[in-house]
Jmol script that loads the backbone (N, CA, C; Angstrom):
load data "model"
ATOM      1  N   MET A   1     -91.207 -10.466  -2.310  1.00  0.00           N
ATOM      2  CA  MET A   1     -90.585 -10.703  -1.054  1.00  0.00           C
ATOM      3  C   MET A   1     -91.284 -11.791  -0.263  1.00  0.00           C
ATOM      4  N   LEU A   2     -91.588 -12.860  -0.908  1.00  0.00           N
ATOM      5  CA  LEU A   2     -92.178 -14.020  -0.267  1.00  0.00           C
ATOM      6  C   LEU A   2     -93.400 -13.655   0.558  1.00  0.00           C
ATOM      7  N   ASP A   3     -93.373 -13.918   1.871  1.00  0.00           N
ATOM      8  CA  ASP A   3     -94.562 -13.696   2.684  1.00  0.00           C
ATOM      9  C   ASP A   3     -94.644 -12.285   3.257  1.00  0.00           C
ATOM     10  N   SER A   4     -93.775 -11.405   2.861  1.00  0.00           N
ATOM     11  CA  SER A   4     -93.782 -10.050   3.389  1.00  0.00           C
ATOM     12  C   SER A   4     -93.512  -9.066   2.263  1.00  0.00           C
ATOM     13  N   GLY A   5     -94.293  -8.001   2.226  1.00  0.00           N
ATOM     14  CA  GLY A   5     -94.048  -6.961   1.249  1.00  0.00           C
ATOM     15  C   GLY A   5     -92.930  -6.031   1.685  1.00  0.00           C
ATOM     16  N   ASP A   6     -92.387  -6.229   2.870  1.00  0.00           N
ATOM     17  CA  ASP A   6     -91.358  -5.357   3.418  1.00  0.00           C
ATOM     18  C   ASP A   6     -89.978  -5.981   3.222  1.00  0.00           C
ATOM     19  N   PRO A   7     -89.126  -5.348   2.417  1.00  0.00           N
ATOM     20  CA  PRO A   7     -87.796  -5.917   2.193  1.00  0.00           C
ATOM     21  C   PRO A   7     -86.981  -6.070   3.467  1.00  0.00           C
ATOM     22  N   VAL A   8     -87.191  -5.211   4.458  1.00  0.00           N
ATOM     23  CA  VAL A   8     -86.400  -5.308   5.694  1.00  0.00           C
ATOM     24  C   VAL A   8     -86.681  -6.640   6.391  1.00  0.00           C
ATOM     25  N   ALA A   9     -87.928  -7.086   6.402  1.00  0.00           N
ATOM     26  CA  ALA A   9     -88.263  -8.356   7.049  1.00  0.00           C
ATOM     27  C   ALA A   9     -87.538  -9.515   6.362  1.00  0.00           C
ATOM     28  N   TYR A  10     -87.530  -9.489   5.059  1.00  0.00           N
ATOM     29  CA  TYR A  10     -86.862 -10.531   4.278  1.00  0.00           C
ATOM     30  C   TYR A  10     -85.352 -10.509   4.529  1.00  0.00           C
ATOM     31  N   ILE A  11     -84.754  -9.329   4.441  1.00  0.00           N
ATOM     32  CA  ILE A  11     -83.304  -9.205   4.626  1.00  0.00           C
ATOM     33  C   ILE A  11     -82.922  -9.560   6.067  1.00  0.00           C
ATOM     34  N   TYR A  12     -83.726  -9.126   7.040  1.00  0.00           N
ATOM     35  CA  TYR A  12     -83.445  -9.445   8.442  1.00  0.00           C
ATOM     36  C   TYR A  12     -83.438 -10.963   8.646  1.00  0.00           C
ATOM     37  N   SER A  13     -84.429 -11.637   8.081  1.00  0.00           N
ATOM     38  CA  SER A  13     -84.528 -13.079   8.228  1.00  0.00           C
ATOM     39  C   SER A  13     -83.300 -13.791   7.663  1.00  0.00           C
ATOM     40  N   ASP A  14     -82.795 -13.289   6.540  1.00  0.00           N
ATOM     41  CA  ASP A  14     -81.699 -13.963   5.849  1.00  0.00           C
ATOM     42  C   ASP A  14     -80.297 -13.552   6.284  1.00  0.00           C
ATOM     43  N   PHE A  15     -80.146 -12.340   6.868  1.00  0.00           N
ATOM     44  CA  PHE A  15     -78.788 -11.847   7.089  1.00  0.00           C
ATOM     45  C   PHE A  15     -78.511 -11.225   8.453  1.00  0.00           C
ATOM     46  N   SER A  16     -79.461 -11.215   9.361  1.00  0.00           N
ATOM     47  CA  SER A  16     -79.166 -10.656  10.685  1.00  0.00           C
ATOM     48  C   SER A  16     -78.658 -11.762  11.611  1.00  0.00           C
ATOM     49  N   CYS A  17     -78.020 -11.343  12.687  1.00  0.00           N
ATOM     50  CA  CYS A  17     -77.487 -12.321  13.644  1.00  0.00           C
ATOM     51  C   CYS A  17     -78.578 -13.240  14.190  1.00  0.00           C
ATOM     52  N   LYS A  18     -79.778 -12.718  14.346  1.00  0.00           N
ATOM     53  CA  LYS A  18     -80.889 -13.511  14.883  1.00  0.00           C
ATOM     54  C   LYS A  18     -81.870 -13.936  13.799  1.00  0.00           C
ATOM     55  N   GLY A  19     -81.469 -13.856  12.552  1.00  0.00           N
ATOM     56  CA  GLY A  19     -82.351 -14.202  11.441  1.00  0.00           C
ATOM     57  C   GLY A  19     -82.763 -15.666  11.466  1.00  0.00           C
ATOM     58  N   SER A  20     -84.009 -15.924  11.138  1.00  0.00           N
ATOM     59  CA  SER A  20     -84.537 -17.286  11.197  1.00  0.00           C
ATOM     60  C   SER A  20     -84.196 -18.108   9.954  1.00  0.00           C
ATOM     61  N   PHE A  21     -83.678 -17.469   8.905  1.00  0.00           N
ATOM     62  CA  PHE A  21     -83.316 -18.188   7.679  1.00  0.00           C
ATOM     63  C   PHE A  21     -81.933 -17.746   7.218  1.00  0.00           C
ATOM     64  N   ASN A  22     -81.031 -17.603   8.156  1.00  0.00           N
ATOM     65  CA  ASN A  22     -79.692 -17.095   7.889  1.00  0.00           C
ATOM     66  C   ASN A  22     -78.773 -18.225   7.439  1.00  0.00           C
ATOM     67  N   LEU A  23     -78.942 -18.666   6.193  1.00  0.00           N
ATOM     68  CA  LEU A  23     -78.154 -19.787   5.677  1.00  0.00           C
ATOM     69  C   LEU A  23     -76.672 -19.458   5.568  1.00  0.00           C
ATOM     70  N   SER A  24     -76.352 -18.192   5.342  1.00  0.00           N
ATOM     71  CA  SER A  24     -74.941 -17.799   5.226  1.00  0.00           C
ATOM     72  C   SER A  24     -74.264 -17.721   6.593  1.00  0.00           C
ATOM     73  N   GLN A  25     -75.068 -17.738   7.652  1.00  0.00           N
ATOM     74  CA  GLN A  25     -74.592 -17.627   9.032  1.00  0.00           C
ATOM     75  C   GLN A  25     -73.844 -16.321   9.278  1.00  0.00           C
ATOM     76  N   LEU A  26     -74.235 -15.298   8.535  1.00  0.00           N
ATOM     77  CA  LEU A  26     -73.653 -13.971   8.731  1.00  0.00           C
ATOM     78  C   LEU A  26     -74.116 -13.413  10.077  1.00  0.00           C
ATOM     79  N   CYS A  27     -73.191 -12.899  10.845  1.00  0.00           N
ATOM     80  CA  CYS A  27     -73.521 -12.190  12.080  1.00  0.00           C
ATOM     81  C   CYS A  27     -72.569 -11.002  12.162  1.00  0.00           C
ATOM     82  N   ASP A  28     -73.050  -9.868  11.678  1.00  0.00           N
ATOM     83  CA  ASP A  28     -72.244  -8.657  11.603  1.00  0.00           C
ATOM     84  C   ASP A  28     -73.009  -7.530  12.285  1.00  0.00           C
ATOM     85  N   PRO A  29     -72.486  -6.999  13.399  1.00  0.00           N
ATOM     86  CA  PRO A  29     -73.191  -5.932  14.117  1.00  0.00           C
ATOM     87  C   PRO A  29     -73.512  -4.724  13.236  1.00  0.00           C
ATOM     88  N   ALA A  30     -72.660  -4.411  12.274  1.00  0.00           N
ATOM     89  CA  ALA A  30     -72.930  -3.270  11.395  1.00  0.00           C
ATOM     90  C   ALA A  30     -74.143  -3.540  10.502  1.00  0.00           C
ATOM     91  N   VAL A  31     -74.302  -4.781  10.060  1.00  0.00           N
ATOM     92  CA  VAL A  31     -75.473  -5.158   9.266  1.00  0.00           C
ATOM     93  C   VAL A  31     -76.727  -5.068  10.127  1.00  0.00           C
ATOM     94  N   ASP A  32     -76.663  -5.625  11.337  1.00  0.00           N
ATOM     95  CA  ASP A  32     -77.829  -5.561  12.233  1.00  0.00           C
ATOM     96  C   ASP A  32     -78.220  -4.113  12.530  1.00  0.00           C
ATOM     97  N   GLU A  33     -77.241  -3.264  12.739  1.00  0.00           N
ATOM     98  CA  GLU A  33     -77.519  -1.849  13.012  1.00  0.00           C
ATOM     99  C   GLU A  33     -78.186  -1.186  11.806  1.00  0.00           C
ATOM    100  N   ALA A  34     -77.691  -1.478  10.620  1.00  0.00           N
ATOM    101  CA  ALA A  34     -78.291  -0.902   9.406  1.00  0.00           C
ATOM    102  C   ALA A  34     -79.727  -1.376   9.232  1.00  0.00           C
ATOM    103  N   LEU A  35     -79.991  -2.635   9.531  1.00  0.00           N
ATOM    104  CA  LEU A  35     -81.351  -3.164   9.418  1.00  0.00           C
ATOM    105  C   LEU A  35     -82.285  -2.538  10.451  1.00  0.00           C
ATOM    106  N   LEU A  36     -81.804  -2.379  11.670  1.00  0.00           N
ATOM    107  CA  LEU A  36     -82.624  -1.733  12.708  1.00  0.00           C
ATOM    108  C   LEU A  36     -82.913  -0.279  12.354  1.00  0.00           C
ATOM    109  N   THR A  37     -81.946   0.405  11.776  1.00  0.00           N
ATOM    110  CA  THR A  37     -82.144   1.788  11.337  1.00  0.00           C
ATOM    111  C   THR A  37     -83.238   1.835  10.279  1.00  0.00           C
ATOM    112  N   ALA A  38     -83.157   0.954   9.287  1.00  0.00           N
ATOM    113  CA  ALA A  38     -84.158   0.935   8.212  1.00  0.00           C
ATOM    114  C   ALA A  38     -85.548   0.609   8.754  1.00  0.00           C
ATOM    115  N   THR A  39     -85.620  -0.305   9.717  1.00  0.00           N
ATOM    116  CA  THR A  39     -86.904  -0.705  10.300  1.00  0.00           C
ATOM    117  C   THR A  39     -87.613   0.472  10.968  1.00  0.00           C
ATOM    118  N   ALA A  40     -86.857   1.366  11.561  1.00  0.00           N
ATOM    119  CA  ALA A  40     -87.440   2.478  12.324  1.00  0.00           C
ATOM    120  C   ALA A  40     -87.943   3.618  11.447  1.00  0.00           C
ATOM    121  N   ILE A  41     -87.658   3.588  10.166  1.00  0.00           N
ATOM    122  CA  ILE A  41     -88.026   4.687   9.272  1.00  0.00           C
ATOM    123  C   ILE A  41     -89.346   4.362   8.583  1.00  0.00           C
ATOM    124  N   PRO A  42     -90.277   5.313   8.547  1.00  0.00           N
ATOM    125  CA  PRO A  42     -91.552   5.065   7.859  1.00  0.00           C
ATOM    126  C   PRO A  42     -91.342   4.851   6.359  1.00  0.00           C
ATOM    127  N   ALA A  43     -92.312   4.196   5.736  1.00  0.00           N
ATOM    128  CA  ALA A  43     -92.244   3.923   4.289  1.00  0.00           C
ATOM    129  C   ALA A  43     -92.010   5.211   3.518  1.00  0.00           C
ATOM    130  N   GLY A  44     -91.219   5.097   2.475  1.00  0.00           N
ATOM    131  CA  GLY A  44     -90.926   6.261   1.646  1.00  0.00           C
ATOM    132  C   GLY A  44     -89.494   6.232   1.154  1.00  0.00           C
ATOM    133  N   GLU A  45     -89.083   7.329   0.563  1.00  0.00           N
ATOM    134  CA  GLU A  45     -87.759   7.415  -0.059  1.00  0.00           C
ATOM    135  C   GLU A  45     -86.621   7.242   0.952  1.00  0.00           C
ATOM    136  N   VAL A  46     -86.753   7.823   2.141  1.00  0.00           N
ATOM    137  CA  VAL A  46     -85.676   7.716   3.142  1.00  0.00           C
ATOM    138  C   VAL A  46     -85.512   6.259   3.573  1.00  0.00           C
ATOM    139  N   ARG A  47     -86.622   5.565   3.772  1.00  0.00           N
ATOM    140  CA  ARG A  47     -86.549   4.141   4.155  1.00  0.00           C
ATOM    141  C   ARG A  47     -85.931   3.326   3.013  1.00  0.00           C
ATOM    142  N   ARG A  48     -86.317   3.622   1.781  1.00  0.00           N
ATOM    143  CA  ARG A  48     -85.766   2.901   0.638  1.00  0.00           C
ATOM    144  C   ARG A  48     -84.247   3.036   0.596  1.00  0.00           C
ATOM    145  N   LYS A  49     -83.759   4.241   0.843  1.00  0.00           N
ATOM    146  CA  LYS A  49     -82.305   4.466   0.850  1.00  0.00           C
ATOM    147  C   LYS A  49     -81.634   3.727   2.007  1.00  0.00           C
ATOM    148  N   ALA A  50     -82.299   3.675   3.161  1.00  0.00           N
ATOM    149  CA  ALA A  50     -81.745   2.955   4.314  1.00  0.00           C
ATOM    150  C   ALA A  50     -81.686   1.452   4.029  1.00  0.00           C
ATOM    151  N   ILE A  51     -82.695   0.940   3.344  1.00  0.00           N
ATOM    152  CA  ILE A  51     -82.699  -0.479   2.974  1.00  0.00           C
ATOM    153  C   ILE A  51     -81.554  -0.765   2.006  1.00  0.00           C
ATOM    154  N   MET A  52     -81.354   0.124   1.060  1.00  0.00           N
ATOM    155  CA  MET A  52     -80.257  -0.059   0.107  1.00  0.00           C
ATOM    156  C   MET A  52     -78.900   0.026   0.805  1.00  0.00           C
ATOM    157  N   ALA A  53     -78.785   0.856   1.828  1.00  0.00           N
ATOM    158  CA  ALA A  53     -77.534   0.943   2.596  1.00  0.00           C
ATOM    159  C   ALA A  53     -77.293  -0.365   3.342  1.00  0.00           C
ATOM    160  N   ALA A  54     -78.351  -0.949   3.909  1.00  0.00           N
ATOM    161  CA  ALA A  54     -78.212  -2.237   4.596  1.00  0.00           C
ATOM    162  C   ALA A  54     -77.814  -3.323   3.604  1.00  0.00           C
ATOM    163  N   GLU A  55     -78.438  -3.295   2.442  1.00  0.00           N
ATOM    164  CA  GLU A  55     -78.093  -4.268   1.407  1.00  0.00           C
ATOM    165  C   GLU A  55     -76.617  -4.132   1.011  1.00  0.00           C
ATOM    166  N   GLN A  56     -76.145  -2.912   0.878  1.00  0.00           N
ATOM    167  CA  GLN A  56     -74.736  -2.692   0.524  1.00  0.00           C
ATOM    168  C   GLN A  56     -73.802  -3.248   1.595  1.00  0.00           C
ATOM    169  N   ARG A  57     -74.176  -3.080   2.854  1.00  0.00           N
ATOM    170  CA  ARG A  57     -73.349  -3.628   3.944  1.00  0.00           C
ATOM    171  C   ARG A  57     -73.289  -5.155   3.842  1.00  0.00           C
ATOM    172  N   ILE A  58     -74.436  -5.770   3.550  1.00  0.00           N
ATOM    173  CA  ILE A  58     -74.471  -7.227   3.414  1.00  0.00           C
ATOM    174  C   ILE A  58     -73.598  -7.674   2.247  1.00  0.00           C
ATOM    175  N   LEU A  59     -73.747  -7.020   1.117  1.00  0.00           N
ATOM    176  CA  LEU A  59     -72.956  -7.405  -0.056  1.00  0.00           C
ATOM    177  C   LEU A  59     -71.464  -7.221   0.180  1.00  0.00           C
ATOM    178  N   SER A  60     -71.090  -6.239   0.986  1.00  0.00           N
ATOM    179  CA  SER A  60     -69.673  -6.003   1.251  1.00  0.00           C
ATOM    180  C   SER A  60     -69.043  -7.100   2.114  1.00  0.00           C
ATOM    181  N   THR A  61     -69.881  -7.908   2.767  1.00  0.00           N
ATOM    182  CA  THR A  61     -69.362  -9.011   3.585  1.00  0.00           C
ATOM    183  C   THR A  61     -69.117 -10.273   2.762  1.00  0.00           C
ATOM    184  N   ASP A  62     -69.599 -10.281   1.544  1.00  0.00           N
ATOM    185  CA  ASP A  62     -69.537 -11.458   0.668  1.00  0.00           C
ATOM    186  C   ASP A  62     -70.357 -12.631   1.208  1.00  0.00           C
ATOM    187  N   ALA A  63     -71.302 -12.351   2.082  1.00  0.00           N
ATOM    188  CA  ALA A  63     -72.191 -13.404   2.587  1.00  0.00           C
ATOM    189  C   ALA A  63     -73.168 -13.846   1.509  1.00  0.00           C
ATOM    190  N   ALA A  64     -73.424 -12.969   0.568  1.00  0.00           N
ATOM    191  CA  ALA A  64     -74.324 -13.294  -0.546  1.00  0.00           C
ATOM    192  C   ALA A  64     -73.756 -12.664  -1.797  1.00  0.00           C
ATOM    193  N   ILE A  65     -73.801 -13.416  -2.851  1.00  0.00           N
ATOM    194  CA  ILE A  65     -73.339 -12.904  -4.139  1.00  0.00           C
ATOM    195  C   ILE A  65     -74.498 -13.049  -5.118  1.00  0.00           C
ATOM    196  N   PRO A  66     -75.098 -11.933  -5.534  1.00  0.00           N
ATOM    197  CA  PRO A  66     -76.238 -12.021  -6.452  1.00  0.00           C
ATOM    198  C   PRO A  66     -75.805 -12.619  -7.785  1.00  0.00           C
ATOM    199  N   LEU A  67     -76.547 -13.623  -8.234  1.00  0.00           N
ATOM    200  CA  LEU A  67     -76.217 -14.276  -9.480  1.00  0.00           C
ATOM    201  C   LEU A  67     -77.262 -14.051 -10.565  1.00  0.00           C
ATOM    202  N   LEU A  68     -78.483 -13.808 -10.173  1.00  0.00           N
ATOM    203  CA  LEU A  68     -79.527 -13.635 -11.157  1.00  0.00           C
ATOM    204  C   LEU A  68     -80.665 -12.817 -10.575  1.00  0.00           C
ATOM    205  N   HIS A  69     -81.523 -12.382 -11.461  1.00  0.00           N
ATOM    206  CA  HIS A  69     -82.738 -11.691 -11.057  1.00  0.00           C
ATOM    207  C   HIS A  69     -83.898 -12.463 -11.668  1.00  0.00           C
ATOM    208  N   GLU A  70     -84.772 -12.982 -10.818  1.00  0.00           N
ATOM    209  CA  GLU A  70     -85.881 -13.775 -11.315  1.00  0.00           C
ATOM    210  C   GLU A  70     -86.899 -12.909 -12.048  1.00  0.00           C
ATOM    211  N   ARG A  71     -87.438 -13.475 -13.106  1.00  0.00           N
ATOM    212  CA  ARG A  71     -88.528 -12.833 -13.832  1.00  0.00           C
ATOM    213  C   ARG A  71     -89.686 -13.800 -13.871  1.00  0.00           C
ATOM    214  N   VAL A  72     -90.860 -13.293 -13.621  1.00  0.00           N
ATOM    215  CA  VAL A  72     -92.057 -14.120 -13.686  1.00  0.00           C
ATOM    216  C   VAL A  72     -92.584 -14.090 -15.108  1.00  0.00           C
ATOM    217  N   ILE A  73     -92.864 -15.247 -15.636  1.00  0.00           N
ATOM    218  CA  ILE A  73     -93.469 -15.342 -16.958  1.00  0.00           C
ATOM    219  C   ILE A  73     -94.847 -15.956 -16.764  1.00  0.00           C
ATOM    220  N   GLN A  74     -95.851 -15.242 -17.201  1.00  0.00           N
ATOM    221  CA  GLN A  74     -97.225 -15.671 -16.997  1.00  0.00           C
ATOM    222  C   GLN A  74     -97.881 -15.883 -18.349  1.00  0.00           C
ATOM    223  N   GLY A  75     -98.397 -17.075 -18.575  1.00  0.00           N
ATOM    224  CA  GLY A  75     -99.108 -17.365 -19.812  1.00  0.00           C
ATOM    225  C   GLY A  75    -100.599 -17.460 -19.551  1.00  0.00           C
ATOM    226  N   GLU A  76    -101.367 -17.066 -20.537  1.00  0.00           N
ATOM    227  CA  GLU A  76    -102.826 -17.110 -20.403  1.00  0.00           C
ATOM    228  C   GLU A  76    -103.435 -17.632 -21.689  1.00  0.00           C
ATOM    229  N   ALA A  77    -104.534 -18.327 -21.562  1.00  0.00           N
ATOM    230  CA  ALA A  77    -105.275 -18.782 -22.739  1.00  0.00           C
ATOM    231  C   ALA A  77    -105.841 -17.565 -23.458  1.00  0.00           C
ATOM    232  N   THR A  78    -106.106 -17.716 -24.731  1.00  0.00           N
ATOM    233  CA  THR A  78    -106.556 -16.585 -25.548  1.00  0.00           C
ATOM    234  C   THR A  78    -107.872 -15.985 -25.084  1.00  0.00           C
ATOM    235  N   GLY A  79    -108.726 -16.747 -24.418  1.00  0.00           N
ATOM    236  CA  GLY A  79    -110.016 -16.217 -23.993  1.00  0.00           C
ATOM    237  C   GLY A  79    -110.017 -15.562 -22.626  1.00  0.00           C
ATOM    238  N   VAL A  80    -108.910 -15.541 -21.933  1.00  0.00           N
ATOM    239  CA  VAL A  80    -108.846 -14.949 -20.594  1.00  0.00           C
ATOM    240  C   VAL A  80    -108.696 -13.441 -20.713  1.00  0.00           C
ATOM    241  N   ARG A  81    -109.509 -12.704 -19.988  1.00  0.00           N
ATOM    242  CA  ARG A  81    -109.457 -11.245 -19.989  1.00  0.00           C
ATOM    243  C   ARG A  81    -109.272 -10.727 -18.560  1.00  0.00           C
ATOM    244  N   GLN A  82    -108.503  -9.683 -18.432  1.00  0.00           N
ATOM    245  CA  GLN A  82    -108.254  -8.968 -17.169  1.00  0.00           C
ATOM    246  C   GLN A  82    -107.661  -9.855 -16.066  1.00  0.00           C
ATOM    247  N   ALA A  83    -106.754 -10.730 -16.465  1.00  0.00           N
ATOM    248  CA  ALA A  83    -106.003 -11.477 -15.461  1.00  0.00           C
ATOM    249  C   ALA A  83    -105.033 -10.496 -14.793  1.00  0.00           C
ATOM    250  N   ALA A  84    -104.756 -10.703 -13.530  1.00  0.00           N
ATOM    251  CA  ALA A  84    -103.859  -9.800 -12.795  1.00  0.00           C
ATOM    252  C   ALA A  84    -102.413 -10.051 -13.220  1.00  0.00           C
ATOM    253  N   ARG A  85    -101.636  -8.993 -13.276  1.00  0.00           N
ATOM    254  CA  ARG A  85    -100.206  -9.116 -13.595  1.00  0.00           C
ATOM    255  C   ARG A  85     -99.425  -8.786 -12.325  1.00  0.00           C
ATOM    256  N   ASP A  86     -99.334  -9.756 -11.445  1.00  0.00           N
ATOM    257  CA  ASP A  86     -98.669  -9.571 -10.168  1.00  0.00           C
ATOM    258  C   ASP A  86     -97.291 -10.210 -10.231  1.00  0.00           C
ATOM    259  N   PRO A  87     -96.194  -9.418 -10.127  1.00  0.00           N
ATOM    260  CA  PRO A  87     -94.851  -9.995 -10.235  1.00  0.00           C
ATOM    261  C   PRO A  87     -94.536 -11.013  -9.143  1.00  0.00           C
ATOM    262  N   ARG A  88     -95.276 -11.005  -8.063  1.00  0.00           N
ATOM    263  CA  ARG A  88     -95.046 -11.982  -6.993  1.00  0.00           C
ATOM    264  C   ARG A  88     -95.969 -13.195  -7.117  1.00  0.00           C
ATOM    265  N   GLU A  89     -96.793 -13.211  -8.126  1.00  0.00           N
ATOM    266  CA  GLU A  89     -97.733 -14.301  -8.386  1.00  0.00           C
ATOM    267  C   GLU A  89     -98.656 -14.584  -7.210  1.00  0.00           C
ATOM    268  N   ARG A  90     -99.028 -13.563  -6.482  1.00  0.00           N
ATOM    269  CA  ARG A  90     -99.962 -13.749  -5.370  1.00  0.00           C
ATOM    270  C   ARG A  90    -101.397 -13.606  -5.826  1.00  0.00           C
ATOM    271  N   MET A  91    -101.603 -12.812  -6.848  1.00  0.00           N
ATOM    272  CA  MET A  91    -102.949 -12.588  -7.331  1.00  0.00           C
ATOM    273  C   MET A  91    -102.931 -12.729  -8.851  1.00  0.00           C
ATOM    274  N   LEU A  92    -103.519 -13.792  -9.346  1.00  0.00           N
ATOM    275  CA  LEU A  92    -103.575 -14.004 -10.781  1.00  0.00           C
ATOM    276  C   LEU A  92    -105.000 -13.837 -11.308  1.00  0.00           C
ATOM    277  N   VAL A  93    -105.966 -14.159 -10.450  1.00  0.00           N
ATOM    278  CA  VAL A  93    -107.368 -14.053 -10.820  1.00  0.00           C
ATOM    279  C   VAL A  93    -108.050 -13.114  -9.834  1.00  0.00           C
ATOM    280  N   THR A  94    -108.784 -12.151 -10.363  1.00  0.00           N
ATOM    281  CA  THR A  94    -109.524 -11.198  -9.539  1.00  0.00           C
ATOM    282  C   THR A  94    -111.005 -11.273  -9.905  1.00  0.00           C
ATOM    283  N   PRO A  95    -111.862 -10.563  -9.202  1.00  0.00           N
ATOM    284  CA  PRO A  95    -113.285 -10.552  -9.588  1.00  0.00           C
ATOM    285  C   PRO A  95    -113.508 -10.032 -11.017  1.00  0.00           C
ATOM    286  N   GLN A  96    -112.569  -9.268 -11.548  1.00  0.00           N
ATOM    287  CA  GLN A  96    -112.705  -8.736 -12.904  1.00  0.00           C
ATOM    288  C   GLN A  96    -112.242  -9.727 -13.983  1.00  0.00           C
ATOM    289  N   THR A  97    -111.504 -10.765 -13.589  1.00  0.00           N
ATOM    290  CA  THR A  97    -111.018 -11.741 -14.551  1.00  0.00           C
ATOM    291  C   THR A  97    -112.197 -12.540 -15.102  1.00  0.00           C
ATOM    292  N   HIS A  98    -112.211 -12.695 -16.409  1.00  0.00           N
ATOM    293  CA  HIS A  98    -113.296 -13.466 -17.024  1.00  0.00           C
ATOM    294  C   HIS A  98    -112.814 -14.124 -18.316  1.00  0.00           C
ATOM    295  N   ILE A  99    -113.634 -15.007 -18.830  1.00  0.00           N
ATOM    296  CA  ILE A  99    -113.320 -15.735 -20.052  1.00  0.00           C
ATOM    297  C   ILE A  99    -114.313 -15.319 -21.118  1.00  0.00           C
ATOM    298  N   THR A 100    -113.805 -15.016 -22.300  1.00  0.00           N
ATOM    299  CA  THR A 100    -114.675 -14.654 -23.411  1.00  0.00           C
ATOM    300  C   THR A 100    -114.637 -15.758 -24.446  1.00  0.00           C
ATOM    301  N   GLY A 101    -115.761 -15.983 -25.109  1.00  0.00           N
ATOM    302  CA  GLY A 101    -115.802 -16.969 -26.177  1.00  0.00           C
ATOM    303  C   GLY A 101    -115.422 -18.350 -25.697  1.00  0.00           C
ATOM    304  N   GLN A 102    -114.904 -19.131 -26.596  1.00  0.00           N
ATOM    305  CA  GLN A 102    -114.483 -20.474 -26.264  1.00  0.00           C
ATOM    306  C   GLN A 102    -112.979 -20.486 -25.986  1.00  0.00           C
ATOM    307  N   MET A 103    -112.621 -21.278 -25.045  1.00  0.00           N
ATOM    308  CA  MET A 103    -111.199 -21.429 -24.724  1.00  0.00           C
ATOM    309  C   MET A 103    -110.586 -22.396 -25.739  1.00  0.00           C
ATOM    310  N   HIS A 104    -109.445 -22.045 -26.270  1.00  0.00           N
ATOM    311  CA  HIS A 104    -108.736 -22.935 -27.188  1.00  0.00           C
ATOM    312  C   HIS A 104    -107.764 -23.780 -26.386  1.00  0.00           C
ATOM    313  N   GLN A 105    -107.877 -25.067 -26.526  1.00  0.00           N
ATOM    314  CA  GLN A 105    -106.977 -25.957 -25.814  1.00  0.00           C
ATOM    315  C   GLN A 105    -105.857 -26.403 -26.740  1.00  0.00           C
ATOM    316  N   PRO A 106    -104.654 -26.471 -26.211  1.00  0.00           N
ATOM    317  CA  PRO A 106    -103.511 -26.879 -27.052  1.00  0.00           C
ATOM    318  C   PRO A 106    -103.628 -28.321 -27.497  1.00  0.00           C
TER     319      PRO A 106
END
end "model"
wireframe off; spacefill off
backbone 0.3
color backbone group
């Protein structure tokens, strides 16, 4: 979710009436209400369901049509050990990451 681990922040930015990155120019009071409802719920299963309900409202407006799901592909040299596997690519090297033996260069 880019600069936020919270899906509501991302969805609000892209699809609320006051969103700062609302390229679709969607302004639907029902969407804003669903997002505000999700924002008020603490992390957990109930919040996850509220976020999915907001997403469903957005999709029902046809403001966004999902076309693909990105997958991160991470390659490492043969001598790299304990590299982080972060799907958001925020952390690839940690204090535990190290190199063993000689690195093979292509």
